Backbone as numpy.savetxt, mean C-alpha at the origin, in Angstrom:
# Nx Ny Nz CAx CAy CAz Cx Cy Cz
19.30 2.13 -5.74 18.21 2.97 -5.24 16.87 2.38 -5.69
15.92 2.36 -4.79 14.61 1.80 -5.08 13.85 2.67 -6.07
13.11 2.01 -6.94 12.27 2.75 -7.88 11.03 3.21 -7.14
10.65 4.45 -7.37 9.47 5.02 -6.72 8.33 5.13 -7.71
7.12 4.89 -7.22 5.93 5.00 -8.07 4.94 5.96 -7.43
4.10 6.54 -8.26 3.14 7.54 -7.79 1.80 6.89 -7.43
0.96 7.68 -6.81 -0.40 7.24 -6.49 -1.13 6.87 -7.78
-0.93 7.65 -8.81 -1.58 7.39 -10.10 -1.18 6.02 -10.65
0.10 5.69 -10.56 0.57 4.39 -11.05 -0.03 3.24 -10.25
-0.14 3.41 -8.94 -0.76 2.38 -8.11 -2.23 2.22 -8.50
-2.91 3.35 -8.66 -4.33 3.32 -9.03 -4.55 2.57 -10.34
-3.70 2.83 -11.32 -3.83 2.17 -12.61 -3.48 0.69 -12.54
-2.40 0.37 -11.87 -1.93 -1.01 -11.81 -2.89 -1.93 -11.06
-3.49 -1.42 -9.98 -4.34 -2.26 -9.14 -5.82 -1.92 -9.26
-6.16 -1.06 -10.21 -7.54 -0.67 -10.46 -8.22 -0.16 -9.19
-7.55 0.77 -8.51 -8.05 1.35 -7.28 -8.29 2.84 -7.47
-9.23 3.38 -6.72 -9.46 4.83 -6.76 -8.44 5.53 -5.87
-8.28 6.83 -6.10 -7.38 7.62 -5.25 -7.86 7.58 -3.80
-9.19 7.56 -3.62 -9.74 7.54 -2.27 -9.34 6.26 -1.53
-9.36 5.14 -2.20 -8.97 3.87 -1.58 -7.48 3.91 -1.22
-6.66 4.40 -2.12 -5.22 4.48 -1.84 -4.97 5.41 -0.65
-5.66 6.56 -0.63 -5.52 7.48 0.50 -5.92 6.81 1.80
-6.98 6.03 1.76 -7.43 5.32 2.96 -6.39 4.30 3.40
-5.82 3.56 2.45 -4.78 2.59 2.78 -3.57 3.27 3.43
-3.24 4.47 2.95 -2.14 5.22 3.55 -2.51 5.63 4.98
-3.72 6.16 5.16 -4.16 6.62 6.49 -4.19 5.51 7.52
-4.61 4.31 7.12 -4.72 3.21 8.10 -3.42 2.43 8.24
-2.38 2.82 7.48 -1.07 2.21 7.66 -0.77 1.01 6.78
-1.54 0.82 5.72 -1.29 -0.32 4.83 -0.21 -0.02 3.80
-0.16 1.22 3.33 0.83 1.62 2.31 1.68 2.77 2.83
2.95 2.50 3.12 3.82 3.58 3.61 4.33 4.46 2.46
4.40 5.74 2.71 4.93 6.69 1.74 6.45 6.67 1.86
7.14 6.49 0.74 8.61 6.45 0.76 9.20 7.86 0.70
8.51 8.76 -0.04 9.06 10.11 -0.24 7.93 11.04 -0.64
8.07 12.29 -0.22 7.13 13.33 -0.65 7.87 14.29 -1.56
7.21 14.68 -2.63 7.76 15.64 -3.57 6.70 16.72 -3.73
6.74 17.72 -2.86 5.67 18.71 -2.83 4.41 18.04 -2.30
3.33 18.12 -3.07 2.09 17.45 -2.67 2.04 16.02 -3.18
3.00 15.63 -3.96 3.02 14.31 -4.58 3.64 13.29 -3.62
2.95 12.17 -3.46 3.48 11.10 -2.61 4.04 10.00 -3.51
5.20 9.51 -3.14 5.84 8.45 -3.90 6.03 7.23 -3.00
5.87 6.06 -3.60 5.92 4.81 -2.88 7.01 3.92 -3.45
7.65 3.14 -2.60 8.64 2.17 -3.06 7.91 1.09 -3.86
8.34 0.89 -5.11 7.63 -0.02 -6.01 7.62 -1.46 -5.48
8.75 -1.96 -5.02 8.82 -3.35 -4.57 8.00 -3.55 -3.30
8.14 -2.65 -2.35 7.38 -2.74 -1.10 5.88 -2.66 -1.37
5.48 -1.75 -2.25 4.07 -1.60 -2.59 3.54 -2.85 -3.25
4.32 -3.44 -4.15 3.89 -4.66 -4.83 3.66 -5.79 -3.82
4.60 -5.96 -2.88 4.46 -7.00 -1.86 3.23 -6.75 -0.99
3.07 -5.50 -0.57 1.96 -5.18 0.31 0.62 -5.32 -0.41
0.53 -4.86 -1.65 -0.73 -4.96 -2.38 -1.11 -6.42 -2.62
-0.13 -7.26 -2.89 -0.40 -8.69 -3.07 -1.03 -9.26 -1.80
-0.45 -8.91 -0.65 -0.94 -9.41 0.63 -2.31 -8.81 0.96
-2.48 -7.52 0.70 -3.76 -6.86 0.96 -4.88 -7.53 0.17
-4.64 -7.75 -1.11 -5.65 -8.38 -1.97 -5.95 -9.79 -1.48
-4.91 -10.54 -1.17 -5.07 -11.92 -0.70 -5.92 -11.98 0.58
-5.59 -11.13 1.53 -6.30 -11.17 2.81 -7.71 -10.58 2.72
-7.90 -9.55 1.89 -9.25 -9.01 1.68 -10.15 -10.07 1.08
-9.61 -10.85 0.14 -10.39 -11.92 -0.48 -10.80 -12.99 0.53
-10.02 -13.12 1.60 -10.34 -14.09 2.66 -11.26 -13.49 3.73
-11.61 -12.21 3.57 -12.54 -11.58 4.49 -11.92 -10.83 5.66
-10.61 -10.64 5.64 -9.94 -9.91 6.72 -10.32 -8.43 6.68
-10.40 -7.81 7.84 -10.62 -6.37 7.91 -9.30 -5.66 7.64
-9.37 -4.37 7.33 -8.14 -3.61 7.07 -7.26 -3.55 8.31
-7.87 -3.49 9.49 -7.08 -3.47 10.73 -6.31 -4.77 10.90
-6.96 -5.89 10.62 -6.27 -7.19 10.72 -5.18 -7.31 9.66
-5.44 -6.78 8.47 -4.43 -6.81 7.41 -3.22 -5.98 7.82
-3.46 -4.81 8.39 -2.36 -3.96 8.86 -1.54 -4.69 9.92
-2.22 -5.34 10.86 -1.51 -6.09 11.90 -0.67 -7.20 11.30
-1.22 -7.89 10.31 -0.50 -8.97 9.63 0.74 -8.43 8.92
0.60 -7.30 8.22 1.73 -6.70 7.52 2.81 -6.25 8.50
2.39 -5.67 9.62 3.35 -5.24 10.64 4.08 -6.43 11.23
3.34 -7.50 11.49 3.94 -8.71 12.05 4.98 -9.29 11.09
4.65 -9.33 9.81 5.59 -9.85 8.81 6.81 -8.94 8.68
6.61 -7.65 8.84 7.71 -6.70 8.75 8.68 -6.79 9.92
8.21 -7.31 11.03 9.05 -7.43 12.23 9.79 -8.75 12.31
9.62 -9.60 11.33 10.30 -10.91 11.35 11.73 -10.77 10.90
């Protein structure tokens, strides 16, 4: 079974605000693996892969929409 991590853990690990994480969820960059009441949980391995790619592409100047498209394209391979 995949290990699940919380929004708080993502915020701490990647030095992101809750607002940024919420935005990433809304635009489709970070999928929610499970909901526990109001708490959202994310697959740790999937989140790590996606955050690595998000950071890499943001550093290259990609927009969030282009990053989402890239992640979707890689997921369909």
